[in-house]
C-alpha angles and dihedrals in degrees: 000000000000114000113213104180144003112207122174094324095320120117118209112197151145123238108235093235095052128148135205140308098073109257143149135209125231114207133184128164095334095317120112143180135176132230117203117199119213111212123195120182090345095308127108103243101170146004125211121195119206138167116265111244113260094007133102110250123250117271118253096265092043090051089050090054090047091052091048092054096044094048094045095045102031095122091045090051090054091048091049090048090055092045093050105035101029106026095030092226123151118257123231113221119224128206110212111203101174128065112264096206 
């Protein structure tokens, strides 16, 4: 379960048994949502946020933090997805302590 980012109490991560399309999970205190990245010609062209099956959704402020991280780091998320799932490289977690927006 590679953790990508910590951002104001929110954890952004992959599950180690993930599948395409490229997506990340945002978790906070038992609540969880998913962000799916749409990639066209190697460029992130859209992001869709959905509830994680069987989990309570993030609260409004947690979802806002999740959106901030995913939008600001979308290209990095894709690179980390490729590193972890394709190249089988370890992922370095990052703690973000300043607002990204």
